[in-house]
mmCIF file of the N, C-alpha and C atoms, coordinates in Angstrom:
data_MODEL
# 
_entry.id   MODEL 
# 
loop_
_atom_site.group_PDB 
_atom_site.id 
_atom_site.type_symbol 
_atom_site.label_atom_id 
_atom_site.label_alt_id 
_atom_site.label_comp_id 
_atom_site.label_asym_id 
_atom_site.label_entity_id 
_atom_site.label_seq_id 
_atom_site.pdbx_PDB_ins_code 
_atom_site.Cartn_x 
_atom_site.Cartn_y 
_atom_site.Cartn_z 
_atom_site.occupancy 
_atom_site.B_iso_or_equiv 
_atom_site.pdbx_formal_charge 
_atom_site.auth_seq_id 
_atom_site.auth_comp_id 
_atom_site.auth_asym_id 
_atom_site.auth_atom_id 
_atom_site.pdbx_PDB_model_num 
ATOM 1   N N  . MET A 1 1  ? 5.164  -5.844  -50.151 1.00 0.00 ? 1  MET A N  1 
ATOM 2   C CA . MET A 1 1  ? 6.415  -6.445  -50.520 1.00 0.00 ? 1  MET A CA 1 
ATOM 3   C C  . MET A 1 1  ? 7.520  -5.887  -49.624 1.00 0.00 ? 1  MET A C  1 
ATOM 4   N N  . LYS A 1 2  ? 8.396  -6.758  -49.134 1.00 0.00 ? 2  LYS A N  1 
ATOM 5   C CA . LYS A 1 2  ? 9.449  -6.325  -48.227 1.00 0.00 ? 2  LYS A CA 1 
ATOM 6   C C  . LYS A 1 2  ? 10.533 -5.569  -48.972 1.00 0.00 ? 2  LYS A C  1 
ATOM 7   N N  . GLU A 1 3  ? 11.041 -4.561  -48.321 1.00 0.00 ? 3  GLU A N  1 
ATOM 8   C CA . GLU A 1 3  ? 12.153 -3.802  -48.874 1.00 0.00 ? 3  GLU A CA 1 
ATOM 9   C C  . GLU A 1 3  ? 13.444 -4.588  -48.643 1.00 0.00 ? 3  GLU A C  1 
ATOM 10  N N  . MET A 1 4  ? 14.288 -4.657  -49.663 1.00 0.00 ? 4  MET A N  1 
ATOM 11  C CA . MET A 1 4  ? 15.551 -5.375  -49.537 1.00 0.00 ? 4  MET A CA 1 
ATOM 12  C C  . MET A 1 4  ? 16.701 -4.392  -49.735 1.00 0.00 ? 4  MET A C  1 
ATOM 13  N N  . LEU A 1 5  ? 17.761 -4.562  -48.970 1.00 0.00 ? 5  LEU A N  1 
ATOM 14  C CA . LEU A 1 5  ? 18.949 -3.742  -49.094 1.00 0.00 ? 5  LEU A CA 1 
ATOM 15  C C  . LEU A 1 5  ? 20.046 -4.571  -49.739 1.00 0.00 ? 5  LEU A C  1 
ATOM 16  N N  . LYS A 1 6  ? 20.673 -4.048  -50.782 1.00 0.00 ? 6  LYS A N  1 
ATOM 17  C CA . LYS A 1 6  ? 21.722 -4.793  -51.468 1.00 0.00 ? 6  LYS A CA 1 
ATOM 18  C C  . LYS A 1 6  ? 23.067 -4.531  -50.794 1.00 0.00 ? 6  LYS A C  1 
ATOM 19  N N  . THR A 1 7  ? 23.790 -5.614  -50.505 1.00 0.00 ? 7  THR A N  1 
ATOM 20  C CA . THR A 1 7  ? 25.138 -5.499  -49.950 1.00 0.00 ? 7  THR A CA 1 
ATOM 21  C C  . THR A 1 7  ? 26.011 -6.570  -50.567 1.00 0.00 ? 7  THR A C  1 
ATOM 22  N N  . THR A 1 8  ? 27.016 -6.170  -51.272 1.00 0.00 ? 8  THR A N  1 
ATOM 23  C CA . THR A 1 8  ? 28.010 -7.062  -51.866 1.00 0.00 ? 8  THR A CA 1 
ATOM 24  C C  . THR A 1 8  ? 27.409 -8.330  -52.467 1.00 0.00 ? 8  THR A C  1 
ATOM 25  N N  . ALA A 1 9  ? 26.517 -8.146  -53.397 1.00 0.00 ? 9  ALA A N  1 
ATOM 26  C CA . ALA A 1 9  ? 25.894 -9.256  -54.125 1.00 0.00 ? 9  ALA A CA 1 
ATOM 27  C C  . ALA A 1 9  ? 24.985 -10.120 -53.243 1.00 0.00 ? 9  ALA A C  1 
ATOM 28  N N  . LEU A 1 10 ? 24.680 -9.646  -52.054 1.00 0.00 ? 10 LEU A N  1 
ATOM 29  C CA . LEU A 1 10 ? 23.753 -10.363 -51.164 1.00 0.00 ? 10 LEU A CA 1 
ATOM 30  C C  . LEU A 1 10 ? 22.608 -9.425  -50.825 1.00 0.00 ? 10 LEU A C  1 
ATOM 31  N N  . PHE A 1 11 ? 21.501 -9.989  -50.484 1.00 0.00 ? 11 PHE A N  1 
ATOM 32  C CA . PHE A 1 11 ? 20.365 -9.177  -50.075 1.00 0.00 ? 11 PHE A CA 1 
ATOM 33  C C  . PHE A 1 11 ? 20.053 -9.468  -48.619 1.00 0.00 ? 11 PHE A C  1 
ATOM 34  N N  . ILE A 1 12 ? 19.816 -8.393  -47.877 1.00 0.00 ? 12 ILE A N  1 
ATOM 35  C CA . ILE A 1 12 ? 19.458 -8.506  -46.472 1.00 0.00 ? 12 ILE A CA 1 
ATOM 36  C C  . ILE A 1 12 ? 18.042 -7.994  -46.325 1.00 0.00 ? 12 ILE A C  1 
ATOM 37  N N  . ASP A 1 13 ? 17.219 -8.748  -45.639 1.00 0.00 ? 13 ASP A N  1 
ATOM 38  C CA . ASP A 1 13 ? 15.841 -8.358  -45.396 1.00 0.00 ? 13 ASP A CA 1 
ATOM 39  C C  . ASP A 1 13 ? 15.839 -7.121  -44.505 1.00 0.00 ? 13 ASP A C  1 
ATOM 40  N N  . ALA A 1 14 ? 15.267 -6.038  -44.971 1.00 0.00 ? 14 ALA A N  1 
ATOM 41  C CA . ALA A 1 14 ? 15.257 -4.776  -44.222 1.00 0.00 ? 14 ALA A CA 1 
ATOM 42  C C  . ALA A 1 14 ? 14.430 -4.881  -42.944 1.00 0.00 ? 14 ALA A C  1 
ATOM 43  N N  . ASP A 1 15 ? 13.484 -5.827  -42.885 1.00 0.00 ? 15 ASP A N  1 
ATOM 44  C CA . ASP A 1 15 ? 12.645 -5.959  -41.698 1.00 0.00 ? 15 ASP A CA 1 
ATOM 45  C C  . ASP A 1 15 ? 13.410 -6.559  -40.520 1.00 0.00 ? 15 ASP A C  1 
ATOM 46  N N  . ASN A 1 16 ? 14.256 -7.546  -40.776 1.00 0.00 ? 16 ASN A N  1 
ATOM 47  C CA . ASN A 1 16 ? 14.935 -8.181  -39.650 1.00 0.00 ? 16 ASN A CA 1 
ATOM 48  C C  . ASN A 1 16 ? 16.454 -8.171  -39.769 1.00 0.00 ? 16 ASN A C  1 
ATOM 49  N N  . GLY A 1 17 ? 17.007 -7.642  -40.858 1.00 0.00 ? 17 GLY A N  1 
ATOM 50  C CA . GLY A 1 17 ? 18.445 -7.511  -40.995 1.00 0.00 ? 17 GLY A CA 1 
ATOM 51  C C  . GLY A 1 17 ? 19.191 -8.813  -41.152 1.00 0.00 ? 17 GLY A C  1 
ATOM 52  N N  . ARG A 1 18 ? 18.515 -9.869  -41.566 1.00 0.00 ? 18 ARG A N  1 
ATOM 53  C CA . ARG A 1 18 ? 19.151 -11.176 -41.698 1.00 0.00 ? 18 ARG A CA 1 
ATOM 54  C C  . ARG A 1 18 ? 19.205 -11.617 -43.142 1.00 0.00 ? 18 ARG A C  1 
ATOM 55  N N  . ARG A 1 19 ? 20.246 -12.398 -43.449 1.00 0.00 ? 19 ARG A N  1 
ATOM 56  C CA . ARG A 1 19 ? 20.348 -13.002 -44.776 1.00 0.00 ? 19 ARG A CA 1 
ATOM 57  C C  . ARG A 1 19 ? 19.566 -14.299 -44.785 1.00 0.00 ? 19 ARG A C  1 
ATOM 58  N N  . SER A 1 20 ? 19.039 -14.641 -45.930 1.00 0.00 ? 20 SER A N  1 
ATOM 59  C CA . SER A 1 20 ? 18.376 -15.937 -46.064 1.00 0.00 ? 20 SER A CA 1 
ATOM 60  C C  . SER A 1 20 ? 19.430 -17.030 -46.079 1.00 0.00 ? 20 SER A C  1 
ATOM 61  N N  . ARG A 1 21 ? 19.035 -18.248 -45.855 1.00 0.00 ? 21 ARG A N  1 
ATOM 62  C CA . ARG A 1 21 ? 19.947 -19.395 -45.902 1.00 0.00 ? 21 ARG A CA 1 
ATOM 63  C C  . ARG A 1 21 ? 20.599 -19.475 -47.282 1.00 0.00 ? 21 ARG A C  1 
ATOM 64  N N  . THR A 1 22 ? 19.832 -19.222 -48.324 1.00 0.00 ? 22 THR A N  1 
ATOM 65  C CA . THR A 1 22 ? 20.371 -19.261 -49.689 1.00 0.00 ? 22 THR A CA 1 
ATOM 66  C C  . THR A 1 22 ? 21.461 -18.218 -49.864 1.00 0.00 ? 22 THR A C  1 
ATOM 67  N N  . GLU A 1 23 ? 21.233 -17.016 -49.376 1.00 0.00 ? 23 GLU A N  1 
ATOM 68  C CA . GLU A 1 23 ? 22.225 -15.959 -49.503 1.00 0.00 ? 23 GLU A CA 1 
ATOM 69  C C  . GLU A 1 23 ? 23.468 -16.257 -48.665 1.00 0.00 ? 23 GLU A C  1 
ATOM 70  N N  . ALA A 1 24 ? 23.284 -16.818 -47.482 1.00 0.00 ? 24 ALA A N  1 
ATOM 71  C CA . ALA A 1 24 ? 24.431 -17.188 -46.647 1.00 0.00 ? 24 ALA A CA 1 
ATOM 72  C C  . ALA A 1 24 ? 25.251 -18.278 -47.335 1.00 0.00 ? 24 ALA A C  1 
ATOM 73  N N  . ASP A 1 25 ? 24.578 -19.254 -47.929 1.00 0.00 ? 25 ASP A N  1 
ATOM 74  C CA . ASP A 1 25 ? 25.282 -20.315 -48.664 1.00 0.00 ? 25 ASP A CA 1 
ATOM 75  C C  . ASP A 1 25 ? 26.049 -19.746 -49.850 1.00 0.00 ? 25 ASP A C  1 
ATOM 76  N N  . ARG A 1 26 ? 25.453 -18.793 -50.528 1.00 0.00 ? 26 ARG A N  1 
ATOM 77  C CA . ARG A 1 26 ? 26.108 -18.158 -51.667 1.00 0.00 ? 26 ARG A CA 1 
ATOM 78  C C  . ARG A 1 26 ? 27.364 -17.415 -51.214 1.00 0.00 ? 26 ARG A C  1 
ATOM 79  N N  . LEU A 1 27 ? 27.291 -16.764 -50.058 1.00 0.00 ? 27 LEU A N  1 
ATOM 80  C CA . LEU A 1 27 ? 28.440 -16.058 -49.511 1.00 0.00 ? 27 LEU A CA 1 
ATOM 81  C C  . LEU A 1 27 ? 29.568 -17.034 -49.191 1.00 0.00 ? 27 LEU A C  1 
ATOM 82  N N  . VAL A 1 28 ? 29.232 -18.183 -48.607 1.00 0.00 ? 28 VAL A N  1 
ATOM 83  C CA . VAL A 1 28 ? 30.237 -19.206 -48.286 1.00 0.00 ? 28 VAL A CA 1 
ATOM 84  C C  . VAL A 1 28 ? 30.884 -19.726 -49.572 1.00 0.00 ? 28 VAL A C  1 
ATOM 85  N N  . LEU A 1 29 ? 30.089 -20.009 -50.578 1.00 0.00 ? 29 LEU A N  1 
ATOM 86  C CA . LEU A 1 29 ? 30.645 -20.483 -51.847 1.00 0.00 ? 29 LEU A CA 1 
ATOM 87  C C  . LEU A 1 29 ? 31.570 -19.440 -52.468 1.00 0.00 ? 29 LEU A C  1 
ATOM 88  N N  . GLU A 1 30 ? 31.161 -18.185 -52.401 1.00 0.00 ? 30 GLU A N  1 
ATOM 89  C CA . GLU A 1 30 ? 31.987 -17.107 -52.936 1.00 0.00 ? 30 GLU A CA 1 
ATOM 90  C C  . GLU A 1 30 ? 33.318 -17.042 -52.191 1.00 0.00 ? 30 GLU A C  1 
ATOM 91  N N  . TYR A 1 31 ? 33.270 -17.197 -50.867 1.00 0.00 ? 31 TYR A N  1 
ATOM 92  C CA . TYR A 1 31 ? 34.500 -17.211 -50.068 1.00 0.00 ? 31 TYR A CA 1 
ATOM 93  C C  . TYR A 1 31 ? 35.392 -18.376 -50.489 1.00 0.00 ? 31 TYR A C  1 
ATOM 94  N N  . GLU A 1 32 ? 34.822 -19.561 -50.579 1.00 0.00 ? 32 GLU A N  1 
ATOM 95  C CA . GLU A 1 32 ? 35.604 -20.755 -50.908 1.00 0.00 ? 32 GLU A CA 1 
ATOM 96  C C  . GLU A 1 32 ? 36.269 -20.637 -52.278 1.00 0.00 ? 32 GLU A C  1 
ATOM 97  N N  . GLN A 1 33 ? 35.627 -19.970 -53.205 1.00 0.00 ? 33 GLN A N  1 
ATOM 98  C CA . GLN A 1 33 ? 36.172 -19.819 -54.550 1.00 0.00 ? 33 GLN A CA 1 
ATOM 99  C C  . GLN A 1 33 ? 37.115 -18.624 -54.680 1.00 0.00 ? 33 GLN A C  1 
ATOM 100 N N  . SER A 1 34 ? 37.130 -17.751 -53.681 1.00 0.00 ? 34 SER A N  1 
ATOM 101 C CA . SER A 1 34 ? 37.901 -16.514 -53.785 1.00 0.00 ? 34 SER A CA 1 
ATOM 102 C C  . SER A 1 34 ? 39.407 -16.715 -53.629 1.00 0.00 ? 34 SER A C  1 
ATOM 103 N N  . GLY A 1 35 ? 39.794 -17.707 -52.855 1.00 0.00 ? 35 GLY A N  1 
ATOM 104 C CA . GLY A 1 35 ? 41.217 -17.896 -52.579 1.00 0.00 ? 35 GLY A CA 1 
ATOM 105 C C  . GLY A 1 35 ? 41.765 -16.928 -51.540 1.00 0.00 ? 35 GLY A C  1 
ATOM 106 N N  . LEU A 1 36 ? 40.895 -16.084 -50.993 1.00 0.00 ? 36 LEU A N  1 
ATOM 107 C CA . LEU A 1 36 ? 41.311 -15.116 -49.978 1.00 0.00 ? 36 LEU A CA 1 
ATOM 108 C C  . LEU A 1 36 ? 41.322 -15.759 -48.593 1.00 0.00 ? 36 LEU A C  1 
ATOM 109 N N  . ARG A 1 37 ? 42.095 -15.172 -47.710 1.00 0.00 ? 37 ARG A N  1 
ATOM 110 C CA . ARG A 1 37 ? 42.009 -15.567 -46.295 1.00 0.00 ? 37 ARG A CA 1 
ATOM 111 C C  . ARG A 1 37 ? 40.687 -15.036 -45.746 1.00 0.00 ? 37 ARG A C  1 
ATOM 112 N N  . ARG A 1 38 ? 40.217 -15.676 -44.668 1.00 0.00 ? 38 ARG A N  1 
ATOM 113 C CA . ARG A 1 38 ? 38.919 -15.303 -44.110 1.00 0.00 ? 38 ARG A CA 1 
ATOM 114 C C  . ARG A 1 38 ? 38.851 -13.815 -43.776 1.00 0.00 ? 38 ARG A C  1 
ATOM 115 N N  . LYS A 1 39 ? 39.870 -13.316 -43.104 1.00 0.00 ? 39 LYS A N  1 
ATOM 116 C CA . LYS A 1 39 ? 39.862 -11.914 -42.678 1.00 0.00 ? 39 LYS A CA 1 
ATOM 117 C C  . LYS A 1 39 ? 39.774 -10.965 -43.874 1.00 0.00 ? 39 LYS A C  1 
ATOM 118 N N  . ALA A 1 40 ? 40.558 -11.225 -44.910 1.00 0.00 ? 40 ALA A N  1 
ATOM 119 C CA . ALA A 1 40 ? 40.550 -10.371 -46.100 1.00 0.00 ? 40 ALA A CA 1 
ATOM 120 C C  . ALA A 1 40 ? 39.196 -10.417 -46.801 1.00 0.00 ? 40 ALA A C  1 
ATOM 121 N N  . PHE A 1 41 ? 38.615 -11.614 -46.916 1.00 0.00 ? 41 PHE A N  1 
ATOM 122 C CA . PHE A 1 41 ? 37.310 -11.754 -47.555 1.00 0.00 ? 41 PHE A CA 1 
ATOM 123 C C  . PHE A 1 41 ? 36.258 -10.966 -46.780 1.00 0.00 ? 41 PHE A C  1 
ATOM 124 N N  . CYS A 1 42 ? 36.266 -11.102 -45.468 1.00 0.00 ? 42 CYS A N  1 
ATOM 125 C CA . CYS A 1 42 ? 35.269 -10.414 -44.640 1.00 0.00 ? 42 CYS A CA 1 
ATOM 126 C C  . CYS A 1 42 ? 35.425 -8.897  -44.724 1.00 0.00 ? 42 CYS A C  1 
ATOM 127 N N  . GLN A 1 43 ? 36.650 -8.414  -44.710 1.00 0.00 ? 43 GLN A N  1 
ATOM 128 C CA . GLN A 1 43 ? 36.870 -6.977  -44.835 1.00 0.00 ? 43 GLN A CA 1 
ATOM 129 C C  . GLN A 1 43 ? 36.367 -6.482  -46.182 1.00 0.00 ? 43 GLN A C  1 
ATOM 130 N N  . ARG A 1 44 ? 36.656 -7.226  -47.226 1.00 0.00 ? 44 ARG A N  1 
ATOM 131 C CA . ARG A 1 44 ? 36.244 -6.823  -48.576 1.00 0.00 ? 44 ARG A CA 1 
ATOM 132 C C  . ARG A 1 44 ? 34.728 -6.798  -48.722 1.00 0.00 ? 44 ARG A C  1 
ATOM 133 N N  . HIS A 1 45 ? 34.027 -7.698  -47.994 1.00 0.00 ? 45 HIS A N  1 
ATOM 134 C CA . HIS A 1 45 ? 32.578 -7.807  -48.127 1.00 0.00 ? 45 HIS A CA 1 
ATOM 135 C C  . HIS A 1 45 ? 31.809 -7.145  -46.985 1.00 0.00 ? 45 HIS A C  1 
ATOM 136 N N  . GLY A 1 46 ? 32.537 -6.554  -46.045 1.00 0.00 ? 46 GLY A N  1 
ATOM 137 C CA . GLY A 1 46 ? 31.891 -5.814  -44.969 1.00 0.00 ? 46 GLY A CA 1 
ATOM 138 C C  . GLY A 1 46 ? 31.092 -6.676  -44.010 1.00 0.00 ? 46 GLY A C  1 
ATOM 139 N N  . ILE A 1 47 ? 31.602 -7.885  -43.739 1.00 0.00 ? 47 ILE A N  1 
ATOM 140 C CA . ILE A 1 47 ? 30.926 -8.748  -42.766 1.00 0.00 ? 47 ILE A CA 1 
ATOM 141 C C  . ILE A 1 47 ? 31.902 -9.105  -41.650 1.00 0.00 ? 47 ILE A C  1 
ATOM 142 N N  . ALA A 1 48 ? 31.367 -9.477  -40.519 1.00 0.00 ? 48 ALA A N  1 
ATOM 143 C CA . ALA A 1 48 ? 32.199 -9.878  -39.391 1.00 0.00 ? 48 ALA A CA 1 
ATOM 144 C C  . ALA A 1 48 ? 32.760 -11.281 -39.628 1.00 0.00 ? 48 ALA A C  1 
ATOM 145 N N  . LEU A 1 49 ? 33.970 -11.500 -39.161 1.00 0.00 ? 49 LEU A N  1 
ATOM 146 C CA . LEU A 1 49 ? 34.616 -12.800 -39.311 1.00 0.00 ? 49 LEU A CA 1 
ATOM 147 C C  . LEU A 1 49 ? 33.775 -13.911 -38.681 1.00 0.00 ? 49 LEU A C  1 
ATOM 148 N N  . HIS A 1 50 ? 33.227 -13.657 -37.505 1.00 0.00 ? 50 HIS A N  1 
ATOM 149 C CA . HIS A 1 50 ? 32.428 -14.694 -36.847 1.00 0.00 ? 50 HIS A CA 1 
ATOM 150 C C  . HIS A 1 50 ? 31.147 -14.998 -37.625 1.00 0.00 ? 50 HIS A C  1 
ATOM 151 N N  . THR A 1 51 ? 30.656 -14.037 -38.401 1.00 0.00 ? 51 THR A N  1 
ATOM 152 C CA . THR A 1 51 ? 29.471 -14.286 -39.222 1.00 0.00 ? 51 THR A CA 1 
ATOM 153 C C  . THR A 1 51 ? 29.798 -15.275 -40.325 1.00 0.00 ? 51 THR A C  1 
ATOM 154 N N  . LEU A 1 52 ? 30.922 -15.072 -41.005 1.00 0.00 ? 52 LEU A N  1 
ATOM 155 C CA . LEU A 1 52 ? 31.341 -16.022 -42.036 1.00 0.00 ? 52 LEU A CA 1 
ATOM 156 C C  . LEU A 1 52 ? 31.561 -17.404 -41.428 1.00 0.00 ? 52 LEU A C  1 
ATOM 157 N N  . ASP A 1 53 ? 32.222 -17.467 -40.279 1.00 0.00 ? 53 ASP A N  1 
ATOM 158 C CA . ASP A 1 53 ? 32.462 -18.755 -39.621 1.00 0.00 ? 53 ASP A CA 1 
ATOM 159 C C  . ASP A 1 53 ? 31.145 -19.455 -39.279 1.00 0.00 ? 53 ASP A C  1 
ATOM 160 N N  . TYR A 1 54 ? 30.177 -18.685 -38.805 1.00 0.00 ? 54 TYR A N  1 
ATOM 161 C CA . TYR A 1 54 ? 28.859 -19.247 -38.478 1.00 0.00 ? 54 TYR A CA 1 
ATOM 162 C C  . TYR A 1 54 ? 28.194 -19.816 -39.731 1.00 0.00 ? 54 TYR A C  1 
ATOM 163 N N  . TYR A 1 55 ? 28.214 -19.053 -40.816 1.00 0.00 ? 55 TYR A N  1 
ATOM 164 C CA . TYR A 1 55 ? 27.610 -19.525 -42.063 1.00 0.00 ? 55 TYR A CA 1 
ATOM 165 C C  . TYR A 1 55 ? 28.302 -20.787 -42.562 1.00 0.00 ? 55 TYR A C  1 
ATOM 166 N N  . ARG A 1 56 ? 29.629 -20.857 -42.428 1.00 0.00 ? 56 ARG A N  1 
ATOM 167 C CA . ARG A 1 56 ? 30.365 -22.050 -42.865 1.00 0.00 ? 56 ARG A CA 1 
ATOM 168 C C  . ARG A 1 56 ? 29.982 -23.265 -42.023 1.00 0.00 ? 56 ARG A C  1 
ATOM 169 N N  . ARG A 1 57 ? 29.870 -23.074 -40.706 1.00 0.00 ? 57 ARG A N  1 
ATOM 170 C CA . ARG A 1 57 ? 29.453 -24.186 -39.829 1.00 0.00 ? 57 ARG A CA 1 
ATOM 171 C C  . ARG A 1 57 ? 28.057 -24.665 -40.184 1.00 0.00 ? 57 ARG A C  1 
ATOM 172 N N  . GLN A 1 58 ? 27.145 -23.721 -40.363 1.00 0.00 ? 58 GLN A N  1 
ATOM 173 C CA . GLN A 1 58 ? 25.768 -24.091 -40.684 1.00 0.00 ? 58 GLN A CA 1 
ATOM 174 C C  . GLN A 1 58 ? 25.695 -24.831 -42.017 1.00 0.00 ? 58 GLN A C  1 
ATOM 175 N N  . ARG A 1 59 ? 26.485 -24.424 -42.979 1.00 0.00 ? 59 ARG A N  1 
ATOM 176 C CA . ARG A 1 59 ? 26.516 -25.093 -44.282 1.00 0.00 ? 59 ARG A CA 1 
ATOM 177 C C  . ARG A 1 59 ? 27.032 -26.523 -44.143 1.00 0.00 ? 59 ARG A C  1 
ATOM 178 N N  . ARG A 1 60 ? 28.112 -26.701 -43.368 1.00 0.00 ? 60 ARG A N  1 
ATOM 179 C CA . ARG A 1 60 ? 28.652 -28.058 -43.144 1.00 0.00 ? 60 ARG A CA 1 
ATOM 180 C C  . ARG A 1 60 ? 27.615 -28.949 -42.473 1.00 0.00 ? 60 ARG A C  1 
ATOM 181 N N  . ILE A 1 61 ? 26.936 -28.430 -41.466 1.00 0.00 ? 61 ILE A N  1 
ATOM 182 C CA . ILE A 1 61 ? 25.912 -29.202 -40.758 1.00 0.00 ? 61 ILE A CA 1 
ATOM 183 C C  . ILE A 1 61 ? 24.790 -29.575 -41.718 1.00 0.00 ? 61 ILE A C  1 
ATOM 184 N N  . GLY A 1 62 ? 24.357 -28.624 -42.540 1.00 0.00 ? 62 GLY A N  1 
ATOM 185 C CA . GLY A 1 62 ? 23.297 -28.860 -43.500 1.00 0.00 ? 62 GLY A CA 1 
ATOM 186 C C  . GLY A 1 62 ? 23.683 -29.887 -44.541 1.00 0.00 ? 62 GLY A C  1 
ATOM 187 N N  . LEU A 1 63 ? 24.924 -29.819 -45.027 1.00 0.00 ? 63 LEU A N  1 
ATOM 188 C CA . LEU A 1 63 ? 25.383 -30.782 -46.026 1.00 0.00 ? 63 LEU A CA 1 
ATOM 189 C C  . LEU A 1 63 ? 25.483 -32.187 -45.430 1.00 0.00 ? 63 LEU A C  1 
ATOM 190 N N  . ARG A 1 64 ? 25.933 -32.286 -44.185 1.00 0.00 ? 64 ARG A N  1 
ATOM 191 C CA . ARG A 1 64 ? 26.010 -33.593 -43.519 1.00 0.00 ? 64 ARG A CA 1 
ATOM 192 C C  . ARG A 1 64 ? 24.625 -34.187 -43.333 1.00 0.00 ? 64 ARG A C  1 
ATOM 193 N N  . ALA A 1 65 ? 23.689 -33.360 -42.910 1.00 0.00 ? 65 ALA A N  1 
ATOM 194 C CA . ALA A 1 65 ? 22.312 -33.842 -42.679 1.00 0.00 ? 65 ALA A CA 1 
ATOM 195 C C  . ALA A 1 65 ? 21.657 -34.295 -43.981 1.00 0.00 ? 65 ALA A C  1 
ATOM 196 N N  . SER A 1 66 ? 21.909 -33.573 -45.057 1.00 0.00 ? 66 SER A N  1 
ATOM 197 C CA . SER A 1 66 ? 21.274 -33.925 -46.328 1.00 0.00 ? 66 SER A CA 1 
ATOM 198 C C  . SER A 1 66 ? 21.901 -35.156 -46.960 1.00 0.00 ? 66 SER A C  1 
ATOM 199 N N  . SER A 1 67 ? 23.154 -35.471 -46.588 1.00 0.00 ? 67 SER A N  1 
ATOM 200 C CA . SER A 1 67 ? 23.801 -36.656 -47.155 1.00 0.00 ? 67 SER A CA 1 
ATOM 201 C C  . SER A 1 67 ? 23.541 -37.906 -46.327 1.00 0.00 ? 67 SER A C  1 
ATOM 202 N N  . GLY A 1 68 ? 22.905 -37.720 -45.165 1.00 0.00 ? 68 GLY A N  1 
ATOM 203 C CA . GLY A 1 68 ? 22.553 -38.864 -44.324 1.00 0.00 ? 68 GLY A CA 1 
ATOM 204 C C  . GLY A 1 68 ? 23.668 -39.353 -43.426 1.00 0.00 ? 68 GLY A C  1 
ATOM 205 N N  . CYS A 1 69 ? 24.731 -38.574 -43.250 1.00 0.00 ? 69 CYS A N  1 
ATOM 206 C CA . CYS A 1 69 ? 25.854 -38.967 -42.400 1.00 0.00 ? 69 CYS A CA 1 
ATOM 207 C C  . CYS A 1 69 ? 25.574 -38.663 -40.945 1.00 0.00 ? 69 CYS A C  1 
# 
């Protein structure tokens, strides 16, 4: 069984240091509901601003693809 490291309500796979798509989506939803600016949210959660931006882009692309647009 893989070891998981807990970080701000997200789990990162200890083998490759990456979040799952589900965890990245959860982080984006948490950001959207927080009312915080991107920089403040990232500082509070210990993630890089470009990481949040990447997750948001990937989520938008995924939602567009699943809706058939």
